N, C-alpha and C positions, 0 to 999 in steps of 0.2 A: 381145809381138812387137817385135823390135828392128830388123829389116830389112824394109822394105816390098817389096823385090824378091824375097824368099824365097817359094817356092811354098807355098800354103796347102792344107790338106787335113785329113782326120780326125786325122792325127798332131799337128796344131796344137791341136785340141780335146783330144786325149788328154793333151798336156803341160799344158794349162790345168786339166784335171780333177785331174791329179797334183799340180799346184802348189796347188790349193785344198785338197786333202786334207793336203798337207804343212803348209800354213798353219794348218789346224785342229789338226794333231798337235803342232806346235811353237810355235804362238802368234805366228808372224811369217812374212812371205813368204820364199820361197826366194831364194838369191842369183841375180843375173842370169846368164843363160846365158853371156854374154861373159866374166864373171869365173870361171864354172865351168870353162871350157875349160882354163885354166892348171893349176889344182889343184881338183878337184871335192870340196867339203866335204859335199855332200848325203848320200852314203852313211853317212859317219861321224855326221853330225848325226841322221839317222834311226835309226841303231843306238843312239844314246844314249837315244832315246825308247823303246827296246825293252822296257823294264820295263812300260810302259803299253800297248804294242801288240804284236800277234803278228808273228813273222818273216814270215809270209805277207802281211800287210797292208803291211809295209815293202817287201817285194819288189814288190808291185803298184804302189806309189807310185814306187819307183825305175824300174820298167819304163815307167810313164807319162812320167816325167821324163828318160828317156834322152836324152843329147845328140844321138845319131844318130836323126833322125826315123824311119828305117826300122826301128829297134830298138824302137820304141814299139808299143803295140797299133795295129792298122791300121783297126779298126772299133769301134764302140760294142758290137757283139755279142761281139767278142773280149774286151773289157774286162769286159763283163757276165758272161761265163762265168768269168773269173778271180775276180771278186768273189763270184759264187755259190759257187764252189769254196771260197773263203776263208770264207764264211758257213757252209757245210756242215761245215767242219772245226772250227768253234767250238761 
């Protein structure tokens, strides 16, 4: 969280979950959102890890880490369904 005046909600937690998974996948924390706004390296960095992880998992992480809070999962149930779908396809 970089701005204290930003509204908090489930989208904040969804970003944090995505950032944790990102860190586990790549071995380092994601770039700060402020730096991502100019040129977002996250999709490219995740795609480079694609040999180790499925495209579906990468999509879920990108979804959780969307720069627009309304483009992220809006509830843990929505994220849970996506992860269950990912698990079922593997």
